[in-house]
N, C-alpha and C positions, 0 to 999 in steps of 0.2 A: 598095300593096305590090307590088314586082316579083315575077314568078314565081319567080326564083331565091331571093329572100329568103323568099317564102312557103314554098318547099320546105325551106329551112334551118330556119325556124321550126317547121314540122310535124315535121321529124325531131327537133328538141330537145325538143318537146312529147312525142313518142312515147317518147323516152328517159326523160323524168321519169315518164311513166305506167308504163313497165316498172320503175322504181325503187320505186313505190308499190304496184304490182299484188300482190306477195306478201302484203302486210298486208291487202289487201282479200280475196284468195283465202283466207287464214287464217280469216276469218270467213264464208266461203261467198259472197263477193261478187266482183265484177269491174267493169271500167270499159272504155268504148269511146269512142274519139275520133270525134266526129261531123264537126267542122269547126273551122278556125281562120279567124276573120274579123277583119281589122285586128288589134286587141290583145285579142280575146276568144277564148277557148277554149270550144267547146261539146262536152260529153261526155254519156254516158248511163251512169249507175250501173246495174249488173246484179246479178242474184241477190239475196241477202240485202240487199245495199246499196240496192236500189231501194225497199224497204219499211221499212228501218230507221228508227227514230224519231230517231236522231242523225245521219242522212245529211247534213243541212246542215252540221253541224260537220265531218264527214269531208270533205265537199266543199271547205269554206273552209279549215279548219285543216290538213288533210293534203294534198289534192290541189292546191289553189290555191297553197298555200305552196311546195309541191315543184316545181310548174311554174314559179313565179316565180323560184326559185333557178336553174333551168336557162335560162329565157328571161325576163329582168328586164322586157322591154317589154310582157309580158302584164299587163293591168290587171284582168281578170275571168275567171273560169271559171263557166260556166253548165251546170246539168244539165237535160236535157230527157227527158221520159218517153217 
């Protein structure tokens, strides 16, 4: 991925995270972008989201779907501790 394309992808991912952030904040959580590598986004769930028993659902159904709407070439979103 070229540097320009990488920057464009990261910008779109950040826009997607800003869209979902209020929903996470409402429950005492947040999200941090760690990296975008090829077609994978690496994030860290923070606050209540980091220990919530449904955080896998939040990650896949909420975060990943929102990111894919903004950046269709993204294949996967991974949470790191």
